[in-house]
N, C-alpha and C positions, 0 to 999 in steps of 0.2 A: 757516594753520589746518590741523590734521591731518585727513586723510580721515576722514569720519564717516558713519555710517548714520542719524544724526539730522539733522533739518531746522533751518535757521536760521529761527526764527519768534518772534513776540512771546511772551514768557514763558519762552523756553528758557534754562535755567541752564547757564552755561559756566564753565570754569576758565581763568583768565589764565595762559597758558603761559610767558611771559617778559616782562621789563620791570619797572617799579617795583612793580607789584602782583602779581607772579608767585606762583602757588600759592593765590590767593584766588578765591572764587566770585562771579560777577556774574550778573545777569539781563538779557536783551535786552528793552528796552522799545520800541525803534524801529529800523528799518533805514534808514540814511541814504542809502547808495548801494551799489554792488556790492562795495565794499572795506571799508566801515565800518558799525558799528552803534552805537546809543546804548545804553549799559548802565548799570545801577544796582546798585551793590554795597554799599548802605548797611548791610545786616546784617553784612557782613564788613569794614566800614571802608573801602570803596572808594567814592570820590565819583562821582556821575553824570558820565559823560564819553563822548566818542566814542572808539571803539577799533577798530583794524584787525582784520578777521576772522582774519588770519594769526597774531594773538596769542591767539586763543581756541581752546579745546578743548571741543567740545560734550559735554554729559552727557545721560543718559536722562531727566533731570528737567525738568519744565515746569510753570510756575505759570499758573494760570487768571486772567490779568489783562488788562485792556483796553489797547489801543494807546496808548502815550505816557502811561501813568498816573503818578501821583506816587510819590515814594520811600516815603511812609507806607503806601500800598496794597501796594507791593512787599514792604516789611518785614513787614506783617501776613500776607500770603499765604505768604511764605518761612517764617515761624515756624509757621504753621498746618500746613504740610506737612512740618515737621521735616527740612528739606533737609540741614542740617549733619550730623545723626546718620545719615541715610540715606546720604549721600555718603561718610561715614567708613568704611562697611562695604564699599564698592566696591573691586574690584581696583586701580583707578587710584589711589584714595586711599591704599591700603595700600602700593603701590609708591612713591608720593611720600614717605610717612612713612619708609619704609626708606631711601630715598635721602637724606633729610634727616638721619636718624640717622647714616648712614655718613659723610656730609660733615662732621658735627660730631665725629667720633671723633678722639682724639689718637693719637700714635704708640704710647703704652702701651696704649690701648684696642684698637688694631689687633693688637698683640702678644698680648694676652689672647685676642682672638677667634681668632687663628691657633692658639694652643695648645689652645683649646677644640675647634676643628675637628680638630686633629691627634688629640686624645684620642678624639673621637667616631668618626673614621675608623678608629682602632685597634680600638675596640670592635666596629664594624660588620664589619671585615675578619676579626676573630677569630671572630665569630658565623658569618660566611659560610663560613670555612674549616671550622668545626665541622659545619655543615650539609652541605657538600660531602663531608666525610669520612663522615658518617652515610649519605649517599646512596650513596656508593661501596660501603660495607660492606653496605647493604641489597641493592644490585644484585648484588654478588658472591654474597651468600647465596642470592638468587633463582636466579642462574645455576647455582650448585652444587646447588640443590634440583632443578633441571631435568636435571641430569646423572645419568641413571639407568643402572644396570648391566644387562647382558643377563640376561633371565630365561628359562630354559628352560621350555617348555610341552610336555612329552612327550605329553600327551593330545591335543594339537592338531598335533603334528609341526612346531612352529616355535619359534624363539627370538624374544622380544619386548623392545622398549625403548619405553617410553611417554614422550613429551615433551609437557609441558603448555605451550601457547602462549596461554593466556588462556581464552576460551570454547570452545576447540577443542583436541583432543589428537591428536598424530601418533603412529601406531603403526608402529614400524619392525620389519620381520620379516626373518628369514632362515631358511633351510631347516634342519630338525632331522631327520636320518635320510633314508634313501632313499625311504621311503614318505610323505614330507611332502606335504600337500595343495597346497603351492605349488611342488613340484618341477618340474612341467611349466612353470609360469610362469617360474621362474628359468632353466630351460634355454632358453626362448625370449627371455628378457631378462636375459642375464648381467650387464649393467651396472645392473640394477634398474629399478624403475618403480612406477607407482601400481597396486597390486593390487586394492584395493576401497575403497569409501566406506561409512562406518558412520553410522547415524542412530539417536538415542535415541527411543523411543516410550513413552508413558505406560502402555500395556497391550499387551504383546507378543502375548498370546493373542488379544485382540480384533483386533489388526492382522493376525495370521495368518488368522483366519477371514474378515476383510474382503477380503484379497488372494485367498484361495481362491474366494470368491464372485465375484470379478471375472475368474477364470480365469488368474490370475498363477501361474506355476510357482515352487515353492520347492525349495531343496536340502535335503530332509529333511521328515519328516512333522510334527515338532514341534520347538520350541526346545530347544537344548542349552546347557549352562553354558559360557560363553566365558572368555577370558583375564582378564577383570575379575571373574570369579565371578558374572556375571549371565547370565540366559537370552538367547541370541542365535539368529538364524536368517538364512540367506542367501536372496536372491531370484535366480532364474536370470538370468544376464546377457542371454540372448536376449530376455527380456521387459523389459529395461531399457536398450535401445539399445546392448547390448554391454558395459555397465558392471556389474561385480559389486557388489551392494548388500547390506550387512549391517544388520539391525535388532537393536537391543539394548534390553533393558528399562531404563528410566530409574531 
């Protein structure tokens, strides 16, 4: 008998796994000993008989019948619970049906199945290749969109390149002119580095007043128009743990 999570008990419906009645359902009406059970398969054309447990595959179905009851009672309970129709929809019954159909196939049937599978695989592979091609095209377009050219910002003394990486933008800067505000930073960091962090705020004027009220020093009296064409202001790094912070109007 196959390992099962169901118990051997009176009324348990089981499938005969091999032997003369293989593939038919029976109901356990009595347990004879540790190796055999008395089963009744009258609804499926199986006569009442003793059968070894190793020939049975237990199902989840169970009839509410008394111990050692008659075939008439078994048949009535079996029909009332519509065991045949319920079992037909189980994965086990579907596998058995497929196995039976496959065993009954002729050489010509197998050839037709092979050709059908071949045609199906061809369609799937074509669709998959098309999706991959579209995906590569979209990725390339996105990558090209992110490749920005250097934009001079003479009013701010820097050249900028903005790279969109999702919900964050990287702003690449380099010095524009000797009086660039990042000239000192570049002289200290010739290989480059993180110059500042920028955060969007809903109301930059309200944010400025709030920071002033807390005694936070700002680089400038009021916001100025930044590289994105929006008002910006910088917070003194000495009040931010040595990090230069920029606020930008959202």
